[in-house]
C-alpha positions as CSV (number, residue, x, y, z in Angstrom):
1,M,-50.0,-23.1,-14.7
2,P,-47.3,-23.3,-11.9
3,P,-48.4,-23.0,-8.3
4,A,-48.0,-19.6,-6.7
5,R,-45.0,-19.2,-4.5
6,T,-45.7,-18.7,-0.9
7,G,-44.0,-16.1,1.3
8,I,-42.1,-18.8,3.2
9,Y,-40.8,-20.3,0.0
10,T,-39.6,-17.0,-1.2
11,T,-37.9,-16.3,2.1
12,Q,-36.1,-19.7,1.9
13,E,-34.9,-18.9,-1.6
14,S,-33.6,-15.6,-0.4
15,F,-31.8,-17.2,2.5
16,V,-30.2,-19.8,0.3
17,A,-29.1,-17.1,-2.2
18,R,-27.7,-15.0,0.5
19,R,-25.8,-17.9,2.1
20,T,-24.4,-18.8,-1.3
21,K,-23.2,-15.3,-1.9
22,E,-21.6,-15.2,1.6
23,E,-19.9,-18.5,1.0
24,A,-18.6,-17.3,-2.4
25,L,-17.2,-14.2,-0.7
26,A,-15.6,-16.2,2.0
27,T,-13.9,-18.4,-0.6
28,R,-12.6,-15.3,-2.4
29,H,-11.1,-14.0,0.8
30,R,-9.5,-17.4,1.6
31,L,-7.9,-17.5,-1.9
32,L,-6.5,-14.0,-1.4
33,D,-5.2,-14.8,2.0
34,A,-3.6,-17.9,0.6
35,A,-2.0,-15.9,-2.2
36,E,-0.5,-13.5,0.3
37,I,1.1,-16.2,2.3
38,L,2.5,-18.1,-0.8
39,F,3.6,-14.9,-2.7
40,Q,5.5,-13.8,0.4
41,S,7.1,-17.1,1.1
42,Q,8.1,-18.2,-2.4
43,G,7.6,-15.2,-4.7
44,V,4.8,-14.5,-7.3
45,S,6.4,-16.2,-10.3
46,R,7.1,-19.4,-8.3
47,T,3.5,-19.7,-7.0
48,S,1.0,-21.5,-9.2
49,L,-2.8,-21.0,-9.1
50,Q,-3.1,-24.7,-8.1
51,Q,-0.9,-24.1,-5.1
52,I,-3.0,-21.2,-4.0
53,A,-6.2,-23.2,-4.4
54,E,-4.7,-26.0,-2.3
55,Q,-3.5,-23.6,0.4
56,A,-7.0,-22.1,0.6
57,G,-8.7,-25.5,0.7
58,A,-10.5,-24.7,-2.6
59,T,-10.4,-26.0,-6.2
60,R,-8.6,-24.5,-9.2
61,G,-12.1,-23.9,-10.7
62,A,-12.9,-21.6,-7.7
63,I,-10.0,-19.4,-8.6
64,Y,-11.2,-19.0,-12.2
65,W,-14.7,-18.3,-10.9
66,H,-13.4,-15.2,-9.0
67,F,-10.3,-14.2,-11.0
68,K,-9.3,-14.2,-14.7
69,D,-5.7,-15.1,-14.1
70,K,-2.8,-14.7,-11.7
71,A,-2.4,-11.0,-12.5
72,D,-6.1,-10.4,-11.7
73,L,-5.7,-12.2,-8.4
74,F,-2.6,-10.2,-7.6
75,N,-4.3,-6.9,-8.3
76,A,-7.3,-8.0,-6.1
77,M,-4.8,-8.8,-3.3
78,M,-3.2,-5.4,-3.7
79,E,-6.6,-3.6,-3.6
80,R,-7.4,-5.0,-0.2
81,V,-4.8,-2.7,1.4
82,R,-3.7,0.9,1.0
83,L,0.0,0.8,0.4
84,P,2.2,3.1,2.6
85,L,3.3,5.4,-0.2
86,E,-0.3,5.7,-1.5
87,A,-1.4,6.8,1.9
88,A,1.5,9.2,2.4
89,A,0.9,11.0,-0.9
90,R,-2.7,11.9,-0.6
91,F,-2.0,15.6,-0.6
92,V,-4.9,18.0,-0.6
93,D,-4.4,21.8,-0.5
94,H,-5.9,23.3,2.6
95,P,-5.3,27.0,3.0
96,G,-4.8,26.7,6.8
97,Q,-2.3,23.9,6.6
98,D,1.4,23.7,5.8
99,P,1.7,21.5,2.7
100,L,4.9,19.9,4.1
101,D,3.2,19.1,7.4
102,V,0.4,17.4,5.5
103,I,3.0,15.2,3.6
104,E,5.0,14.6,6.8
105,N,1.9,13.5,8.7
106,G,0.9,11.2,5.9
107,M,4.4,9.7,5.7
108,V,4.6,9.1,9.5
109,G,1.2,7.5,9.5
110,A,2.3,5.3,6.6
111,L,5.6,4.3,8.3
112,R,3.6,3.4,11.5
113,Q,1.3,1.3,9.4
114,V,4.2,-0.7,8.0
115,T,5.5,-1.4,11.5
116,T,2.1,-2.3,13.1
117,D,-0.1,-3.8,10.4
118,P,1.1,-7.3,9.3
119,Q,-1.1,-7.4,6.2
120,V,0.2,-4.1,4.9
121,R,3.7,-5.1,5.7
122,R,3.3,-8.4,3.9
123,V,1.7,-7.0,0.8
124,F,4.2,-4.2,0.5
125,E,7.0,-6.7,0.8
126,I,5.4,-8.8,-2.0
127,A,5.0,-5.7,-4.2
128,T,8.6,-4.6,-3.8
129,H,10.6,-7.8,-3.3
130,K,8.6,-10.8,-4.4
131,V,7.3,-10.0,-7.9
132,E,8.9,-10.1,-11.3
133,Y,7.5,-8.0,-14.1
134,A,7.7,-10.7,-16.7
135,G,5.5,-13.3,-18.4
136,E,2.0,-13.5,-16.9
137,T,2.8,-10.8,-14.3
138,A,4.2,-8.3,-16.8
139,S,1.0,-6.2,-16.6
140,L,1.5,-5.7,-12.9
141,Q,4.3,-3.2,-13.7
142,L,1.7,-0.7,-15.0
143,R,-0.1,-0.6,-11.6
144,H,3.2,-0.1,-9.8
145,L,4.2,2.7,-12.1
146,E,0.8,4.4,-11.9
147,G,1.0,4.4,-8.1
148,R,4.5,5.7,-8.1
149,D,3.7,8.5,-10.6
150,A,0.7,9.6,-8.6
151,C,2.7,9.7,-5.4
152,I,5.5,11.8,-7.0
153,A,3.0,14.2,-8.6
154,D,1.5,14.9,-5.2
155,F,4.9,15.4,-3.6
156,E,5.8,17.8,-6.4
157,K,2.5,19.8,-5.9
158,A,3.1,20.0,-2.2
159,L,6.7,21.2,-2.7
160,R,5.8,23.8,-5.2
161,L,3.0,25.2,-3.0
162,A,5.2,25.2,0.1
163,A,8.0,27.0,-1.7
164,R,5.6,29.6,-3.1
165,R,4.1,30.3,0.4
166,A,7.6,30.6,1.9
167,H,8.8,32.8,-1.0
168,L,11.6,30.3,-1.5
169,K,13.5,29.1,-4.5
170,L,14.1,25.4,-4.2
171,A,17.6,24.0,-4.3
172,L,16.4,21.5,-6.9
173,P,13.6,21.7,-9.5
174,A,10.4,20.6,-7.8
175,A,10.0,17.6,-10.1
176,M,13.5,16.4,-9.2
177,A,13.0,17.1,-5.5
178,A,9.8,15.1,-5.6
179,Q,11.6,12.1,-7.2
180,G,14.2,12.3,-4.5
181,L,11.6,12.5,-1.7
182,H,9.8,9.4,-3.1
183,A,13.1,7.5,-3.3
184,L,13.9,8.5,0.3
185,I,10.7,7.2,1.8
186,S,10.4,4.1,-0.4
187,G,14.0,3.3,0.2
188,L,13.6,3.5,3.9
189,I,10.6,1.1,3.9
190,Q,12.3,-1.4,1.6
191,N,15.5,-1.4,3.7
192,W,13.6,-1.7,6.9
193,L,11.7,-4.7,5.5
194,L,15.0,-6.4,4.8
195,A,16.3,-5.9,8.3
196,P,13.6,-4.6,10.7
197,E,15.9,-4.6,13.7
198,A,18.5,-2.5,12.0
199,F,16.8,0.8,12.7
200,A,13.6,2.3,14.1
201,L,11.6,3.2,11.0
202,V,9.3,6.0,12.2
203,P,11.8,8.3,14.0
204,T,14.4,7.7,11.2
205,G,11.8,8.5,8.6
206,R,10.8,11.7,10.3
207,R,14.3,12.9,10.9
208,T,15.6,12.2,7.4
209,F,12.4,13.7,5.9
210,N,13.1,17.0,7.6
211,I,16.8,16.9,6.9
212,Y,16.0,16.4,3.2
213,L,13.6,19.4,3.2
214,A,16.2,21.5,5.0
215,G,18.6,20.7,2.1
216,L,16.0,22.0,-0.3
217,G,16.0,25.3,1.6
218,F,13.0,24.9,3.9
219,D,13.3,26.0,7.5
220,R,12.0,22.9,9.3
221,P,11.7,22.7,13.1
222,R,14.1,20.5,14.8
223,L,12.8,17.3,16.4
224,H,12.9,17.2,20.2
225,S,13.9,14.1,22.0
226,E,10.6,14.0,23.9
227,T,8.8,13.9,20.6
228,E,10.8,11.0,19.3
229,A,10.9,9.0,22.5
230,P,7.4,7.4,22.3
231,E,8.2,6.2,18.8
232,A,11.6,4.7,19.4
233,H,10.1,1.2,19.9
234,L,8.3,1.2,16.6
235,R,10.3,-1.1,14.4
């Protein structure tokens, strides 16, 4: 019959188990950090799991302990941040709020995040400029499409509700207008990432957003210079 375990022994086992779990989590974070750096610098398809392991100071076996393959690692990297358009499109119908103000505030917050959060900026750049949907990364296209479709659906819902409240007939079908709005915002972000010094992202996004809505028939308030001034430095 084995000897009874003492309280101290049990506590020591618990400490070791907790430390092992913390070390495993730290390794996982190092692998994801390494993947971000390499994916951004040389692209997803040109980056091997061995390179990621070496960058993280880990073994290839450590990667397979945490991730099934490169696509699984990529998705885990993406899940660590909330991408700008995902944040901008979280539309919820509140009776006391203008649906377009909700979308605009979400968009402005997302654009600010791109200009101020290096990790969000890095991951968005990887997702838009550094990945090819072929071979082992072909499955990543589904995640991209799901996020895009959810964003466009929320934009469409907001536009329909705003038009109904304003007793307005949109200049374009709501579904088409939502596609255009998504293209406007995503295009601004992608072009800014290519040349951050070319224009100030936040004020440009706010102004073009309202001009686009005016073209649909909405009466949007003009932006005052004093409102834009504090944001002019955000690039």
